MARZADO-543902 format. One line per field, with one value per residue (C-alpha): chain; residue number from 1; z, x, y. Coordinates in Angstrom, 2 decimals, always signed. Layout:
BEGIN
badren = A|... $
marmi = NUM|... $
z = Z|... $
x = X|... $
y = Y|... $
***
This chain:
BEGIN
badren = A|A|A|A|A|A|A|A|A|A|A|A|A|A|A|A|A|A|A|A|A|A|A|A|A|A|A|A|A|A|A|A|A|A|A|A|A|A|A|A|A|A|A|A|A|A|A|A|A|A|A|A|A|A|A|A|A|A|A|A|A|A|A|A|A|A|A|A|A|A|A|A|A|A|A|A|A|A|A|A|A|A|A|A|A|A|A|A|A|A|A|A|A|A|A|A|A|A|A|A|A|A|A|A|A|A|A|A|A|A|A|A|A|A|A|A|A|A|A|A|A|A|A|A|A|A|A|A|A|A|A|A|A|A|A|A|A|A|A|A|A|A|A|A|A|A|A|A|A|A|A|A|A|A|A|A|A|A|A|A|A|A|A|A|A|A|A|A|A|A|A|A|A|A|A|A|A|A|A|A|A|A|A|A|A|A|A|A|A|A|A|A|A|A|A|A|A|A|A|A|A|A|A|A|A|A|A|A|A|A|A|A|A|A|A|A|A|A|A|A|A|A|A|A|A|A|A|A|A|A|A|A|A|A|A|A|A|A|A|A|A|A|A|A|A|A|A|A|A|A|A|A|A|A|A|A|A|A|A|A|A|A|A|A|A|A|A|A|A|A|A|A|A|A|A|A|A|A|A|A|A|A|A|A|A|A|A|A|A|A|A|A|A|A|A|A|A|A|A|A|A|A|A|A|A|A|A|A|A|A|A|A|A|A|A|A|A|A|A|A|A|A|A|A|A|A|A|A|A|A|A|A|A|A|A|A|A|A|A|A $
marmi = 1|2|3|4|5|6|7|8|9|10|11|12|13|14|15|16|17|18|19|20|21|22|23|24|25|26|27|28|29|30|31|32|33|34|35|36|37|38|39|40|41|42|43|44|45|46|47|48|49|50|51|52|53|54|55|56|57|58|59|60|61|62|63|64|65|66|67|68|69|70|71|72|73|74|75|76|77|78|79|80|81|82|83|84|85|86|87|88|89|90|91|92|93|94|95|96|97|98|99|100|101|102|103|104|105|106|107|108|109|110|111|112|113|114|115|116|117|118|119|120|121|122|123|124|125|126|127|128|129|130|131|132|133|134|135|136|137|138|139|140|141|142|143|144|145|146|147|148|149|150|151|152|153|154|155|156|157|158|159|160|161|162|163|164|165|166|167|168|169|170|171|172|173|174|175|176|177|178|179|180|181|182|183|184|185|186|187|188|189|190|191|192|193|194|195|196|197|198|199|200|201|202|203|204|205|206|207|208|209|210|211|212|213|214|215|216|217|218|219|220|221|222|223|224|225|226|227|228|229|230|231|232|233|234|235|236|237|238|239|240|241|242|243|244|245|246|247|248|249|250|251|252|253|254|255|256|257|258|259|260|261|262|263|264|265|266|267|268|269|270|271|272|273|274|275|276|277|278|279|280|281|282|283|284|285|286|287|288|289|290|291|292|293|294|295|296|297|298|299|300|301|302|303|304|305|306|307|308|309|310|311|312|313|314|315|316|317|318|319|320|321|322|323|324|325|326|327|328|329|330|331|332|333|334|335|336|337|338|339|340 $
z = +168.55|+164.75|+164.54|+165.93|+163.88|+161.34|+161.54|+162.30|+159.16|+157.28|+159.32|+158.26|+154.78|+155.07|+156.17|+151.86|+152.15|+154.30|+151.35|+148.44|+145.06|+143.16|+145.93|+145.65|+141.72|+141.88|+144.38|+142.69|+139.67|+140.08|+139.28|+135.07|+134.41|+136.39|+134.02|+130.82|+132.37|+132.61|+129.29|+128.28|+130.19|+128.97|+124.88|+123.87|+123.83|+120.81|+118.72|+116.09|+113.50|+110.02|+107.33|+104.19|+100.44|+97.35|+93.58|+91.98|+88.20|+87.31|+89.42|+91.82|+95.93|+97.96|+101.91|+104.41|+107.17|+109.70|+113.06|+113.27|+116.30|+116.64|+117.37|+117.37|+118.67|+115.94|+113.49|+112.10|+112.80|+111.75|+110.13|+108.16|+103.82|+103.21|+105.22|+102.61|+99.47|+96.56|+99.88|+98.53|+102.46|+104.75|+108.11|+111.77|+114.93|+118.23|+121.45|+122.51|+119.32|+117.76|+113.92|+111.85|+108.25|+107.61|+104.73|+103.57|+103.75|+102.53|+102.55|+102.42|+101.15|+101.29|+104.89|+104.97|+107.13|+106.14|+108.06|+107.82|+109.03|+110.50|+109.81|+112.82|+115.58|+119.28|+119.25|+122.17|+121.34|+121.87|+122.79|+120.67|+122.31|+121.33|+120.09|+119.77|+123.98|+123.46|+124.56|+123.74|+126.17|+127.25|+127.71|+124.51|+124.10|+120.96|+120.25|+117.00|+115.00|+114.49|+112.38|+113.00|+116.64|+117.57|+120.55|+120.99|+123.31|+123.19|+125.12|+124.87|+124.14|+121.97|+120.63|+118.21|+117.23|+114.06|+111.58|+108.33|+105.31|+101.31|+100.31|+96.89|+95.57|+91.89|+90.45|+93.77|+96.39|+99.54|+102.64|+106.21|+108.79|+112.62|+112.21|+115.53|+116.34|+118.76|+119.99|+120.69|+118.54|+115.78|+113.04|+110.27|+110.70|+113.95|+110.94|+111.68|+115.12|+118.17|+119.37|+123.39|+126.06|+129.60|+130.36|+127.54|+124.48|+120.84|+120.60|+116.91|+114.31|+113.43|+110.09|+109.19|+110.94|+109.64|+109.85|+108.59|+109.13|+110.31|+113.79|+114.28|+114.33|+114.80|+114.06|+113.06|+113.70|+111.98|+115.25|+116.05|+115.95|+114.44|+111.14|+111.33|+113.09|+109.64|+107.88|+109.85|+109.53|+106.49|+105.68|+107.71|+105.51|+102.41|+101.54|+101.04|+101.45|+99.31|+99.17|+97.60|+95.26|+93.91|+92.66|+94.91|+96.14|+99.27|+103.08|+105.45|+105.43|+108.42|+108.01|+107.27|+110.10|+109.91|+108.00|+111.63|+114.16|+111.92|+111.42|+115.43|+113.51|+112.99|+109.44|+105.78|+103.46|+100.28|+97.31|+95.41|+92.90|+90.83|+88.12|+84.98|+84.17|+87.68|+90.43|+92.15|+88.50|+87.60|+90.33|+90.06|+92.53|+91.62|+92.86|+95.84|+97.77|+100.49|+101.59|+104.28|+105.68|+103.68|+104.32|+107.12|+108.99|+109.76|+107.55|+108.98|+107.44|+104.67|+108.07|+107.97|+104.30|+103.67|+106.84|+104.97|+101.92|+102.58|+100.88|+102.05|+99.54|+96.81|+94.14|+96.27|+95.51|+99.11|+99.85|+100.14|+101.97|+100.73|+100.63|+97.57|+96.45|+99.57|+100.08|+101.28|+98.12|+98.65|+95.77|+94.70|+93.86|+93.54|+94.42|+92.35|+93.38|+94.32|+91.38|+93.26 $
x = +138.45|+138.76|+142.18|+139.69|+137.90|+139.80|+141.38|+137.78|+137.30|+140.29|+139.90|+136.08|+136.87|+140.48|+137.49|+136.69|+139.87|+138.13|+135.71|+135.14|+137.12|+133.41|+132.25|+135.62|+134.82|+131.30|+131.92|+135.10|+132.86|+129.83|+127.26|+127.73|+130.16|+127.99|+125.90|+127.60|+130.11|+126.56|+124.99|+129.04|+129.18|+125.42|+125.73|+130.03|+129.11|+126.37|+128.04|+130.93|+133.26|+132.29|+134.50|+133.56|+134.54|+133.50|+133.41|+135.53|+137.01|+139.00|+137.81|+139.77|+137.81|+137.82|+137.72|+135.48|+134.14|+132.36|+129.72|+126.77|+124.86|+123.61|+119.89|+118.66|+120.84|+121.14|+123.50|+121.12|+123.02|+121.86|+123.96|+123.45|+123.09|+125.99|+128.59|+127.66|+126.44|+127.92|+128.51|+129.50|+130.81|+132.50|+133.69|+131.72|+134.62|+133.31|+134.81|+136.11|+138.10|+136.09|+135.53|+133.02|+132.28|+129.04|+126.34|+124.33|+120.65|+119.30|+119.83|+117.35|+118.87|+116.05|+116.31|+119.47|+119.85|+120.47|+120.95|+124.35|+124.10|+127.01|+127.32|+128.50|+128.13|+125.99|+125.37|+124.32|+121.19|+120.77|+117.42|+115.90|+114.35|+111.93|+113.35|+109.93|+110.07|+113.74|+113.90|+116.25|+118.88|+118.53|+121.78|+123.20|+125.84|+127.65|+129.21|+131.27|+134.03|+135.63|+138.78|+139.24|+139.02|+136.81|+134.29|+135.11|+132.08|+131.60|+128.74|+126.89|+123.08|+120.86|+120.92|+118.18|+114.89|+113.18|+116.07|+116.26|+118.91|+117.76|+118.41|+118.50|+119.13|+119.07|+117.15|+114.39|+115.29|+113.21|+113.51|+114.29|+112.17|+112.91|+116.33|+118.72|+121.75|+124.07|+126.95|+127.81|+131.12|+131.22|+133.54|+134.21|+133.42|+130.83|+128.29|+125.96|+126.90|+124.48|+122.69|+121.98|+119.83|+120.03|+119.09|+121.18|+118.59|+119.14|+117.92|+119.14|+121.51|+124.87|+124.35|+125.94|+128.92|+128.08|+130.96|+133.55|+136.50|+136.32|+134.61|+133.89|+129.75|+127.01|+126.37|+123.37|+121.05|+117.91|+115.43|+114.69|+110.81|+107.55|+108.31|+112.09|+110.89|+109.21|+111.71|+114.19|+111.20|+111.13|+114.73|+115.03|+112.10|+112.37|+115.75|+114.11|+111.49|+108.55|+107.01|+104.33|+104.12|+102.08|+104.37|+104.04|+106.32|+104.88|+105.77|+102.79|+101.19|+99.14|+95.55|+93.23|+91.68|+88.16|+89.26|+91.41|+88.36|+85.97|+88.99|+90.90|+93.55|+96.75|+98.25|+97.73|+100.66|+100.30|+100.47|+103.77|+104.23|+102.38|+104.84|+102.81|+101.52|+102.06|+99.12|+98.25|+97.56|+95.65|+94.24|+92.94|+95.14|+96.32|+98.91|+98.27|+95.39|+95.94|+95.63|+94.27|+93.61|+94.55|+91.81|+90.53|+93.49|+95.68|+98.49|+100.31|+103.93|+105.66|+106.24|+102.91|+102.45|+105.69|+104.36|+101.03|+103.07|+104.39|+103.56|+100.08|+98.85|+100.18|+97.56|+94.76|+92.70|+92.84|+91.19|+92.40|+90.53|+91.71|+91.09|+90.23|+89.22|+87.61|+85.67|+86.76|+86.82|+87.63|+89.46|+90.72|+94.13|+95.92|+99.30|+101.44|+104.98|+107.91|+110.72|+113.70 $
y = +117.85|+119.38|+116.49|+113.21|+114.23|+114.43|+110.86|+109.45|+110.77|+108.90|+105.78|+105.46|+105.45|+103.46|+100.82|+100.25|+98.80|+96.06|+95.79|+93.08|+94.37|+93.98|+97.05|+98.47|+98.81|+99.56|+102.43|+103.93|+104.28|+107.49|+107.36|+107.91|+105.69|+102.53|+103.53|+103.64|+100.15|+97.61|+98.58|+97.67|+94.73|+93.16|+94.78|+94.70|+90.57|+90.89|+93.87|+91.97|+93.53|+92.96|+92.90|+91.49|+90.37|+92.95|+92.43|+94.47|+94.73|+91.98|+89.91|+91.19|+91.42|+94.44|+94.55|+96.53|+96.50|+97.64|+97.00|+94.70|+93.35|+89.63|+89.57|+85.94|+83.17|+81.05|+83.50|+86.83|+89.83|+93.66|+95.95|+99.09|+97.93|+100.34|+98.06|+94.83|+96.82|+94.53|+91.90|+87.95|+87.28|+87.99|+87.35|+88.62|+89.44|+89.02|+90.65|+87.17|+87.18|+84.07|+84.63|+83.34|+83.23|+85.16|+85.35|+88.21|+87.37|+90.23|+94.30|+97.50|+99.98|+102.59|+102.23|+101.39|+97.81|+94.73|+90.92|+88.87|+85.70|+84.26|+80.73|+77.77|+80.09|+80.94|+84.23|+86.48|+88.24|+91.42|+93.30|+95.35|+98.62|+100.87|+104.16|+106.46|+106.45|+108.54|+112.20|+114.34|+115.02|+110.91|+109.21|+106.85|+104.61|+103.78|+99.94|+99.70|+98.96|+102.63|+102.64|+99.91|+99.15|+95.98|+96.73|+100.60|+102.48|+106.59|+107.58|+111.16|+112.24|+111.90|+115.77|+115.85|+113.42|+113.69|+113.97|+112.29|+111.93|+110.47|+106.98|+105.66|+102.62|+102.73|+105.16|+105.60|+107.68|+107.21|+109.29|+107.51|+109.47|+109.97|+109.29|+109.09|+112.67|+111.53|+113.83|+109.91|+109.92|+107.55|+107.05|+105.01|+101.70|+102.91|+102.07|+99.03|+99.07|+99.71|+102.74|+101.85|+102.93|+103.63|+99.62|+98.42|+98.53|+99.14|+101.78|+102.50|+101.69|+103.79|+104.61|+107.36|+110.86|+114.09|+116.88|+118.33|+115.72|+112.37|+111.77|+115.09|+116.87|+114.55|+110.77|+109.55|+106.47|+104.20|+103.95|+100.92|+101.20|+99.05|+100.42|+98.72|+95.51|+94.86|+95.42|+93.35|+90.91|+90.88|+90.96|+87.55|+85.82|+86.98|+89.01|+92.48|+94.31|+94.99|+99.07|+100.44|+103.35|+105.65|+108.27|+111.26|+114.11|+115.99|+116.87|+118.04|+121.14|+122.23|+122.37|+125.66|+126.73|+126.14|+122.49|+121.70|+122.83|+120.08|+117.60|+117.46|+117.63|+119.94|+118.51|+116.60|+116.39|+118.45|+117.06|+119.11|+116.86|+113.98|+111.74|+111.14|+107.39|+107.05|+105.45|+108.41|+110.58|+107.35|+107.65|+111.17|+113.34|+116.33|+119.01|+121.51|+118.02|+117.90|+114.47|+113.86|+110.42|+107.15|+104.10|+105.94|+106.12|+110.18|+111.13|+114.22|+113.63|+112.15|+108.73|+108.17|+107.62|+105.61|+103.59|+102.59|+101.81|+98.07|+95.49|+95.20|+98.56|+97.16|+96.56|+96.97|+99.47|+102.32|+105.20|+108.11|+111.74|+114.47|+117.74|+120.15|+123.70|+123.88|+120.15|+117.33|+114.45|+110.32|+108.73|+105.53|+104.48|+101.38|+101.73|+99.54|+97.71|+100.23|+98.96|+97.64 $
***
């Protein structure tokens, strides 16, 4: 009887041989592999290997490389600002071997995002997702051009959320907030490539590798969310991003218990330093002030503040509700434009 059952089991397994090739391939993959391969099938045609030309001394030109993600059919490609920094053109190569020229449309070093346009190409645009819905431990897939190997795929998980890293443009320094940390292997050349969720939606643009040695440690990606979508739109339409400037340094601070009870909130932004002669200085802000609201919107983190200091706030009187010396007051502050 045992031998009969064994033979029946073997015979049942052999039935796979009668199935279609597609069914056999799908059966051979476990659930994890099926998710990753389907993400790759959807997204790979949208990811390009970028090669850019940069001017150097003596009019010589040096070549750099990175990755990019097509976001429209008519040629717009999203990448990292540091990939195209100083570039005056280049080329984009897609997984099907098509190579087209590219031009830089706009770059924003303070978010490390840039948009280039592939000329004379009908592209397969990727779907943009929303990183605000990500959870630690969630599967993510990275596709890019690491070390010059076009169309390379790695997979891992979201290992942390809410990270930040500093960026710089000239004399201006800004902190990019809500950065995604992943353990999907990233290498030089992955910058500008896609970080996608299990539905093949791009939730981040890979930007940095941290840790000792090439490809070791953890990777960081600029999130795709409401704020970065506005940046992308501004780069496409204007070629740059305009921001308002207050002139303060600060950080989140828990509210005093009585104030927290009155406002129903946990934190505000403590002003650590006010730049002399800045809009904040002229408007009366002081060190140790606790900012609670800007134009009626609650603020509890520097990310909240940065999000509100967009082009609409430039040269416009802004009501700032602050907590100072045990009482709440309102100041009118008029931000200027952050120098480029």
